[in-house]
C-alpha positions in Angstrom: -18.2 7.5 -19.1 -18.0 9.1 -22.5 -18.1 12.8 -23.4 -18.9 13.6 -27.1 -17.2 17.1 -27.9 -16.8 17.6 -31.6 -14.3 14.9 -33.2 -12.8 14.0 -30.0 -13.9 11.1 -28.1 -13.1 10.9 -24.4 -13.2 7.6 -22.1 -11.6 7.0 -18.6 -9.5 4.3 -19.9 -8.8 5.7 -23.4 -8.0 8.6 -25.1 -8.5 9.7 -28.9 -6.6 12.5 -30.4 -7.6 13.7 -34.0 -5.0 15.1 -36.4 -6.9 18.7 -36.2 -6.8 18.7 -32.5 -3.0 18.0 -32.5 -2.7 21.4 -34.1 -4.7 23.6 -32.4 -7.5 23.2 -29.9 -9.5 25.5 -27.9 -9.8 24.9 -24.3 -13.4 23.6 -24.2 -14.3 22.4 -20.7 -14.8 18.9 -19.8 -16.5 17.5 -16.7 -14.6 14.8 -14.8 -11.9 16.4 -13.1 -10.3 17.3 -16.6 -6.8 18.9 -16.6 -5.5 21.0 -19.4 -2.0 21.3 -19.8 -0.5 24.0 -22.0 3.1 23.8 -22.4 4.8 26.6 -24.5 8.2 24.8 -24.7 8.6 21.4 -24.1 11.6 19.1 -24.0 10.5 15.6 -24.7 13.5 13.8 -23.0 12.4 15.1 -19.8 11.4 12.2 -17.5 8.4 12.3 -15.1 8.0 9.9 -12.3 4.5 10.7 -11.4 2.3 7.9 -11.8 -0.3 7.8 -14.7 -4.1 7.3 -14.5 -5.4 6.8 -18.0 -4.7 3.7 -19.4 -4.1 4.2 -23.4 -4.0 7.2 -25.5 -4.3 6.9 -29.3 -3.7 9.6 -32.1 -5.0 9.1 -35.8 -1.8 10.4 -37.2 -0.7 9.2 -40.6 2.4 9.6 -42.9 0.7 12.7 -44.6 0.9 14.6 -41.0 4.6 14.2 -40.6 6.9 16.9 -41.6 9.7 16.3 -44.0 12.4 14.1 -42.7 9.9 12.3 -40.5 7.8 9.1 -40.9 4.8 7.5 -39.0 6.1 5.1 -36.3 3.2 3.0 -35.1 5.1 2.4 -31.8 6.3 5.6 -31.4 4.8 7.9 -29.1 4.1 11.6 -28.7 4.1 12.1 -25.2 2.5 8.5 -24.6 0.1 8.7 -27.7 0.4 6.3 -30.1 1.3 6.3 -33.4 3.7 9.3 -33.9 5.7 11.0 -36.4 9.5 10.3 -35.6 12.9 11.3 -37.4 14.0 9.2 -40.0 17.5 9.0 -38.7 18.7 9.4 -35.3 17.2 8.2 -31.8 13.6 7.3 -31.7 11.4 7.7 -29.0 10.6 4.2 -27.9 8.2 5.0 -25.1 5.2 3.8 -27.0 1.8 3.0 -25.7 1.9 1.6 -22.3 -0.1 -0.6 -20.1 -2.3 0.5 -17.4 -0.7 1.5 -13.8 -2.0 1.2 -10.1 -1.0 4.7 -8.5 -0.8 6.0 -5.0 -2.8 9.1 -3.7 0.7 11.1 -4.0 1.2 10.4 -7.8 3.9 7.8 -7.4 3.4 4.1 -8.7 2.1 1.5 -6.4 4.4 -1.4 -5.4 2.4 -4.1 -7.2 1.9 -3.6 -11.2 0.0 -6.1 -13.2 -0.1 -6.7 -17.0 -1.9 -9.1 -19.2 -5.4 -11.2 -18.7 -6.2 -13.7 -15.7 -4.9 -16.6 -17.4 -1.3 -15.7 -18.6 -1.1 -12.0 -17.0 1.3 -11.4 -14.0 1.9 -9.0 -11.5 5.5 -7.4 -10.8 6.8 -5.5 -8.1 7.8 -1.9 -8.7 9.6 1.1 -7.3 7.9 4.3 -7.0 8.9 5.4 -10.3 7.2 2.5 -12.0 10.5 0.7 -12.7 10.2 -3.2 -12.2 12.1 -4.6 -9.4 12.4 -8.4 -7.8 9.3 -9.9 -7.2 6.3 -11.4 -9.3 3.1 -13.5 -9.4 0.8 -15.0 -11.7 -2.3 -12.5 -11.9 -4.8 -15.0 -10.7 -2.7 -15.8 -7.7 -1.7 -12.0 -6.6 -4.6 -10.8 -4.4 -2.6 -10.7 -1.4 0.9 -9.6 -3.0 2.1 -6.4 -1.3 5.9 -6.1 -2.6 6.5 -4.4 0.6 10.0 -6.0 1.3 11.1 -5.6 -2.7 9.9 -1.7 -2.3 11.9 -1.3 1.0 15.3 -2.8 -0.4 14.9 -0.8 -3.5 14.6 2.3 -1.5 17.5 1.3 0.5 19.6 0.4 -2.4 18.8 3.7 -4.0 19.9 5.8 -1.0 23.2 3.8 -1.5 23.0 1.5 1.3 23.8 -2.2 1.4 20.8 -4.3 2.8 20.7 -8.2 3.6 16.8 -8.2 3.9 15.4 -11.3 2.4 12.2 -11.0 0.2 10.0 -13.8 -0.9 9.5 -14.4 -4.7 6.5 -12.5 -4.5 8.0 -9.4 -3.1 6.9 -9.9 0.7 9.2 -10.2 3.7 10.4 -13.6 4.8 9.6 -14.2 8.5 13.4 -14.5 9.5 15.2 -11.3 9.0 18.9 -10.1 9.5 20.5 -6.8 8.7 23.6 -5.2 10.0 24.1 -7.8 12.5 21.0 -8.0 14.1 18.1 -10.6 13.4 14.3 -10.6 14.1 11.0 -12.2 13.3 8.9 -9.8 10.9 5.2 -9.7 9.9 5.3 -10.9 6.1 3.1 -7.9 4.7 4.6 -5.2 6.4 8.2 -6.2 7.9 7.1 -5.1 11.3 9.4 -7.0 14.0 7.3 -9.5 16.0 9.8 -10.2 18.4 12.8 -8.2 20.1 15.9 -8.4 17.8 18.8 -10.4 18.9 22.3 -10.7 17.4 23.1 -12.6 14.6 24.9 -15.1 16.4 21.7 -15.8 18.7 19.5 -16.3 15.4 18.7 -19.9 16.3 16.9 -18.8 19.3 14.1 -16.8 17.4 10.7 -18.5 16.9 10.8 -17.9 13.2 13.9 -19.9 12.8 14.2 -23.4 11.4 17.2 -25.5 10.3 15.1 -26.5 7.1 14.2 -23.0 5.8 17.5 -21.1 6.9 20.1 -23.4 7.6 23.3 -22.7 9.4 23.7 -19.1 8.4 21.4 -16.3 7.1 23.4 -15.4 3.9 22.5 -17.6 1.0 24.9 -19.1 -1.6 25.0 -16.2 -4.1 25.1 -13.6 -1.3 28.1 -15.7 0.2 29.8 -15.9 -3.2 29.5 -11.9 -3.5 30.8 -11.4 0.0 33.9 -13.8 -0.7 34.6 -12.2 -4.0 34.4 -8.6 -2.3 37.0 -10.0 0.3 39.3 -11.5 -2.4 39.2 -8.1 -4.5 40.3 -6.3 -1.3 43.1 -8.5 -0.6 44.1 -8.5 -4.1 43.9 -4.5 -4.2 45.7 -4.3 -1.0 48.7 -6.3 -2.7 48.6 -4.5 -6.0 47.4 -7.4 -7.9 43.9 -8.5 -9.8 42.7 -11.8 -11.5 40.3 -10.7 -14.0 38.8 -14.1 -14.6 36.9 -13.8 -11.2 33.2 -14.2 -11.8 30.7 -11.7 -11.1 27.8 -12.6 -9.1 24.4 -10.8 -9.0 21.8 -11.7 -6.4 18.1 -11.2 -6.1 16.3 -10.0 -3.2 15.7 -13.6 -1.8 19.5 -14.2 -1.8 19.2 -16.5 -4.9 21.2 -15.8 -8.2 20.0 -13.0 -10.2 18.8 -13.4 -13.9 22.5 -13.0 -15.3 26.0 -13.8 -14.0 29.6 -12.8 -15.7 32.1 -15.5 -16.3 35.2 -14.9 -18.1 33.9 -11.7 -19.7 30.7 -13.2 -21.0 27.2 -12.3 -19.5 25.0 -15.7 -19.2 21.4 -16.1 -18.3 21.1 -18.0 -15.0 18.6 -19.5 -12.9 17.8 -19.1 -9.4 20.5 -21.8 -8.8 23.4 -20.1 -10.8 23.1 -22.6 -13.4 23.4 -21.1 -17.1 20.2 -21.1 -19.1 20.2 -22.3 -22.6 22.6 -20.4 -25.0 21.4 -17.0 -24.0 24.9 -15.2 -23.7 26.5 -11.9 -25.0 29.9 -10.3 -24.2 29.8 -8.5 -20.9 30.8 -5.3 -22.8 27.5 -5.5 -24.8 25.1 -6.5 -22.0 23.6 -3.1 -21.5 19.9 -3.4 -21.3 20.0 -7.2 -20.6 17.4 -8.7 -18.5 17.0 -12.2 -19.3 13.1 -12.0 -18.9 12.5 -14.1 -22.0 15.2 -16.8 -21.2 13.7 -17.2 -17.6 9.9 -16.9 -18.5 10.9 -19.7 -21.2 13.0 -21.9 -19.0 11.4 -21.5 -15.4 8.4 -19.6 -14.9 6.0 -20.6 -17.6 7.2 -24.3 -17.5 6.6 -24.3 -13.9 2.8 -23.6 -14.7 2.7 -26.0 -17.6 2.8 -23.4 -20.2 5.0 -22.5 -23.3 6.5 -19.1 -24.1 5.4 -18.6 -27.9 7.4 -15.2 -28.2 10.9 -15.1 -29.4 14.0 -14.2 -27.5 16.9 -12.4 -28.3 20.4 -13.5 -28.2 20.9 -11.7 -24.6 17.6 -13.6 -23.4 15.5 -10.5 -23.6 12.3 -10.5 -25.3 12.4 -9.6 -29.1 10.6 -6.4 -29.6 8.6 -7.5 -32.8 6.7 -10.6 -32.7 4.6 -12.7 -35.2 2.1 -15.3 -35.3 1.8 -16.4 -39.0 0.6 -13.3 -40.5 -0.2 -11.2 -37.6 2.7 -9.0 -36.4 2.6 -7.2 -32.9 5.1 -5.6 -30.7 5.9 -6.5 -27.0 7.4 -4.8 -24.1 10.5 -5.9 -22.1 8.0 -8.2 -20.0 6.8 -10.2 -23.3 3.2 -8.4 -23.1 1.7 -6.9 -26.1 2.2 -3.0 -26.3 -0.6 -2.3 -29.0 -2.9 -4.0 -31.8 -1.7 -6.1 -34.5 -0.4 -4.8 -37.6 0.6 -5.8 -41.1 4.3 -6.9 -41.6 5.3 -3.9 -43.1 5.7 -2.2 -39.8 7.4 -4.7 -37.7 10.6 -2.6 -38.0 8.6 0.0 -36.1 8.9 -2.1 -33.0 11.4 -0.5 -30.3 12.5 -2.5 -27.5 11.4 -1.1 -24.1 14.1 -1.0 -21.5 13.9 -3.5 -18.7 13.3 -0.4 -16.4 10.8 1.4 -18.3 7.7 2.8 -16.2 4.7 0.2 -16.8 2.2 2.9 -17.7 1.8 6.5 -18.9 -0.9 9.3 -19.6 1.0 12.5 -18.6 0.1 14.4 -22.0 1.7 17.5 -22.0 0.2 20.2 -24.5 1.8 22.9 -26.2 4.6 23.1 -29.0 6.3 19.8 -29.4 9.9 19.2 -30.9 8.0 17.4 -34.0 7.1 20.9 -35.4 3.4 21.6 -34.7 1.5 22.8 -32.1 -1.1 20.6 -30.4 -3.3 20.6 -27.1 -4.0 17.7 -25.3 -6.4 17.3 -22.3 -7.1 14.3 -20.3 -9.3 13.2 -17.5 -8.3 11.9 -14.1 -10.3 9.0 -12.9 -12.1 9.9 -9.5 -10.8 8.5 -6.4 -13.7 7.9 -3.7 
């Protein structure tokens, strides 16, 4: 659906904003559940967790529209609209133009968020704020993906509690679950018990238990290591000693090793078996933002499908924000998917890496007086849910 209204063009999947409208705009009506947000004073650093419906927002800003001391940044967003004017020095807003998101009726992010096309696209598990958590599938295989287990574990951990629920690589529940000394068989999509829970010592009596898939104990190798290291640390603390060479292990929701491990103050990208991947490593003091997504995609996920990652990784195993294929330059997000159209080589420095926990989409387009120095009014339409 398109609605023509002067120089502005509305689409349910795209929003276009002109320079003139970013300075001033009368509140003309739009018929498709249009919402006009008028904000007198707005702090752009404030983060909202509401899930956004509109897919992409573009503004036709050029360098001529920027104030002194600012320049046009193609991947710099003005409340999710790209491009935008950013200060030539200081912290740059790297929110950029984001991919579409799936939303729940209450405005929170749905557990499953997808990116890319049907061939190389993937669906990732997400918490209610749109932050990627454990669990992924190729998009053409994700029709039954629920991420119910991953979402539940994320909620438990966000509340400051420890959990040993086991999730499948796609984020669903494994059939055998144990937590806080009790074990039960669970329905994979909901996690609801299908039998009466028993104590962990009687785990082998459950119909969903098999020696092949579970083994003699519920906790897996990484989880057992974390538990052992916690006991060692407690004993050392009780005796007033500490051994700095102890490794630090991070486990995923299926009990396997997480994407990175710390050994002798060096953070290495690792596979699900805990083995170091390639030469991706940084000092642990410099590992902020490290996610090893590119390292794991290059070494595990893409080769498993007979594919090759063509994007470049950084030293810490993340995707490099600016990429190019010959003379075609583009930016990618933390999962390796392009964030906007191709540009010339002169603007590759404008790519800003998105944090691993950045929400997967945005359309909340405030209006009013921004901190960039000019007034503007932005309207957007919510898609009907029937």
